[in-house]
N, C-alpha and C positions, 0 to 999 in steps of 0.2 A: 732386469735392472741391477746395476752394480751397487753393491752394498757399501755404505760409507764406513770408513775406518774409525770415525769418531762416534761415540755414543751420545745420547741425549744429555747425560750429565756433563760430559766433556764440552759439548757445544755451549751449554748454559754457563759453564765455568769460564770459557773464553769470552763470552759476551759480558759476563760480570767484570772481568778484568778490564775490558775496554771501557765499561761504564765507570770503573774506579779511577781512570785517568791514563791508562796505558795507551800508547799510540798503536794505531791499526797496523802500520807497516811493521813495527817490531813484533807485534803478536803474530802476524802472518809468517815472518821469518822464523820466529821461535817455534811455532807449531807445524811449520811446513805446509802451508796452504796458500792459496792465492787470495787477493783482496776481493775478487768477484765471489769466491766461495764464502768469505766472511760476511759480505753484505747480503748474500742470499740467506745465510743463517739468521742474520739480524732481521731481515724482512719476515722470515718465517717464525722464528722463536723469540723475537724481541718482546720483552715484558713478561715472559712466561717463567714459571717455576719448572723444576725437574718433573714434577707430577703432571703438570699440564703438557709438557712436551711428550711424555710417555703416552698420555691419553690421546694426543693428536696422532702419534705414530700408530697406535692401535686402530684408530678410526680410519687412517689411510690404508692400513692392511685389510681391514674389514671391507672397506669400499672396493679395493682391488679384487678381493675374493668374490664379492657379490657381482662385480662386473664380469668376472671370469665365468661364474655360474650362469649368469644371464646369457652370455655369449654361447656357452655350451648348450643351454636349453633351446635357444633359437636355432642352433645347428641341428639339434636332435629333431625339432619340429620340421625343419626343412627336409631332413633326411626321411622322416616318417611319411611325409607327403608322397614320396616316391613309392612307398610300400602300401598305400591305402587299398589298392586294387588286388592285393595279394592276401591269401588266407594262410597265416603262419601257424598251421596246426600240425604239420608233419616235420620231422627232422630235415628232410630234403628241402622243404620250403624255407626253413630257417637258415640252412646253409646257403641257399641262393640269396636270401635277403642280406645275410652278413657279407657275402661277396660283393653285392651291389654297394653297400655302405662303404666297404673298404676301397673299392675301385673308384667310385664316382664321387664320394664325399670325403675321401682321404682320411677316414677314421682308422684307428687302430683296431685290431681284432678284438681286444678286450672291451673297448668302448662299444663297438658294434654289437657284441654279444649282450652287453648291458642294455642297449637300446631295444634290441629285439626280444630280450628276455630268454636267451638261449644259453645252455651250458657250453663252455668252451670245449669240453671233452667230446660232446656230441657233434660240434661243428668240425672238429679236427678228425672225427672218425671217418675212415674209408672202408667201405664194404669189401669183404673178401669172399662174398658169395659168388658162385659160378654163374655165368650168364644163361646156362641151360638152352643153348641155341637149338639143339636137336629137339628137345622137349617142346619148346615154343613153336617150332615149325610144325611138328606133328599135331600139336593142339590146334593150331590155326587150320591145318588140313582137315582134321576131324570136325571142327566147328563149321567149316565150309560145306562138308558133306552132310552134316546133321545140323541144319541151321536152327532147329527148334529145340535142340538139346541144351540143357544148362550144364554148369560145371560138374555137377554130381554124376550125371550120365556120362559125360566125357571122361571123368576121372575113372569110371569103371572100364571104359574102353581102353584107356591108357594102361591100366593095371593088367588088362588081358593081354596087351601087346608086350608086357614085360618091363614097363617103366616103374621102377621102385620109387614112388612118390606118394606122400600123404595128401589128403583132401585139402588141407590148408594151403599147401604149396600150389596145388592145382587151381584153387580159387584165386590166389594172389596173381598167378600168371594169367589166368583167365581175365581178370580185371585189368591188368596192365596192358594186355593186348587189345582191350576194347571189344571183347567178344560177347558181351551181355546180350541176352535175347530180348528183343523189343516186344513189349506187350501189345497185343492187337486190341484196338479199340472195339468195343461192342457195337454191333450194328443196331441202328434204331429200328424198332419193330413198330409196325402200324398198330396203334392201340384202338382205333375206331371210336365210335361213339358209345358212351356208357349207357347201357340199357336202363330205362327208368323202372322203379319199383311200382308195380300196378297193385292197387287196392280197391276193394269194393267200397262204394260210398255208403257206409253204414258204420255205426259205432263198433268199436273193438276190432276194426279191420287192421289197424296198425298202430302200435304205440312207439313213442320215442322216449328215451331215458337219458338223463345227464345230471351233472352235479353243478352246484353254484356254491361259491365260497364267500364268507364274510367274517367279521370279527365282532366280539362284544366290546363294551365301553372300556373294560379293563385290559383289552389287548388279546385275549384268547380267541382263537379262530374256531369257527364252526362251519358245517357243511349242510347243504340242503339237497336231498335226492328228489328230483322232479320226474314225474311220469306224465306224459302228455298223450292224449288221443289225437293222432294226426288228422283225422277226418273232422271230428267235432270241435277240435281245439280245446277241449276240456282239460283242466289239470286234475288228473285222477288221484295223485298223491304228491305231497310235499313233506318229506320226512326230514326233520331237523335234529341234528345231533353233532357232538364234537368229533366223533369218529364213526364212519359207516363202512363196514367191511363188505366183502363179497357175500358172506353168509347172511349178513343183515339185509342186503339187497334181495337175496333169495327169499327170506322170510317176508319182507314187505310185499314182494310181488305175489307170493302165495296168498297172503291175506287179501290183496287187491283182487286176485282172480276169484277167490271165494265170494267176494262181495259183488263183483261186476261181471265176471265171466272171462273166458280165455280169449286172448287176442290172437289174430291171425298171424302177426309178425311183430317182433320187437327190434327196433333199430337203435344202435348206440355207437360210440366211438371205441377206441382200443384202450380205454382206461383199465388199470389193473384190477379194479373191482369187477368189471364186466368180463375180463379174460381169465379170471381165477378158476381154479378147479371146481370150487363150490358152485359158481354160476354155470359152468359147462355141464356139470352133473345135474343141476336143477333144470336147465333147458331141455336136457335129454329126458329126464324123468317126467317133467310136466308136459312134454310134447309140444313145446312152443318154439317155432323157428326163430332163430336169432341172426340178425344181419349186422355186420360190422361195416362202417363206412370206410372209404379209402383213407389211409394215413395223411394227415395234413389237409383234409378236405372237410372242414366243419359244416360247410353249407349243404353237404349231403344229408346232414341232420338239421336242416335249416329251421324247421318248425319248432323244435325244442330250443334251438339257439335263440330264435326270436322271442320265445316265451321267457327264457332266462334274461334277455336284455330288458324286457318289460318289467320283470320282477326286480331287477337291480335298479332300474330307473325310477320305478314308482314306489318301491318298498324299501329295499336295502339302503339306497343312498339317501332316503328321507327319514329313516328311523334310527335311533340310537338304542341298541339292545343292551339290557343290563343283566341278562342271565338267560339260561336255556329255556326256562318256562316262559319268560317274556317273549323270546324269539319264536317259540312254538305257537303261542297264542296269536302273535301278530301275523305270522305267516298263514295260520289257519283262517283268520279273518280276511286277509287279502285274497286268498285262494277262493273262499266262498263268494266274495264280491266279484272276483274275476269270472267265475263260472256263471253266476246268476244275475249279475247287474251290469258289468262292464260290457259295452257293445264292441264287437269284433269286426274290423273292417273287411277281413277276408270272408266273412260270413254274411255279407250284406248288412252289416251293423246289427245283426242279431247277437244275442248272448250265446255262448257255447251251450248252455243248458237248453235254451229254446231251440237252437239248431239241432241238438241231439234228439229232442222230443219230436221235432218235425220230421227228421229222418226216420225215426222209429215208426211214426204214424204212416209215412208214405213208403215204408220199406218194401212191402209186397208189390205195390204197383211199380216201383222203380226196378225191381228185379225182373219183372215181366216185360217191360217196354224198352228199357235202355241198357240191356245187358252188355252190348258190344261197344258202347260209346266210351271214349276216354277224354278226360279233361283234367287240368292241373288242380291240385288241392287249393292253391291260392291263386286267384285270378289277378292279372295285372291292372285291369281297369278299376277306377275308383271314382265314385262310390260303386260298390258291387251289389248286384242283384242276385238273389238266391235262385239258382237254376240247378235242380237236382240232376245228377248223372250217376251212372252205374259203376264206372271204373275211374280211379284216380291214379296219377303217377307222381312220384316224388323221389328225391334222392338223386 
């Protein structure tokens, strides 16, 4: 836009002269302008002071600048849409993006570098690295002969042939040539059917152990270590504390064995308390076999999981615990009721204590008559009738 040779002060002065009585024709002849220009000034600056005219001029300049910025922003957005599918993470990719903006969007190199976020020195850089034609050809040949060799082994072969090259250059050329070794997918192996754990239908044939978590009224968390007899469904122990380590688990199991007798097998998950060195040493010293369920398969320890859900539903979710002593007394009362009073559907609605007493009384006859029969610990039919059997499977 051509800049006017008259300033705002001069224009306002000429308009004031016309307002004072001077003729328009004489003013135009005096100051060297046309009448059309004079009337355009009057329409634009009529009734203004010098300060108002300057402010209007500043607003016009600011408006023009904002329009220019908006146009540039829209142009940048339109240009960037063409680069959405490109990853501008390497100098070569940035050079290509700048070339596209300069060629297709008629941008200057400086502006294109600003849009892409690249340094102009890196864009103008031209590599002087040799193309290594012989080395690339030999590397492709060796990779074809040794299809399962990676760049490290191929680098050794190249060095043996006399190529003076370091492993970084070999790796770079190896990648540029697309010679990466494809990893072979593992073949699926037939896993077959998981063999069930067989146990005699008698107390202490198999125990299951697990932890339950809850918290006090003030927010502190505590744990409950549960030990379940898988055959009689009795809760043999429910240890409550804020922290129960592997050594504590070993002590509680030792105390329980002294009171009740040694189990034939203990089943648990892969918790850190059960896989600790203290527990492994205890299992070996006590002579108690320990079976870990498959990772991510809690139903292989389903009897203890079912007991935990009953404890949470009937006790933990219904009780507000105010301290460790309160929690221990409440859990002890619930366990005593569970063993002696609460009917269990899997036992034909007998209590676990009554079922254990019945098994003990019938133990000798069961061992003699039904040694080879197998039946699940928990039958699916409901209501269930008590039918003694010699072997049970689970897990």
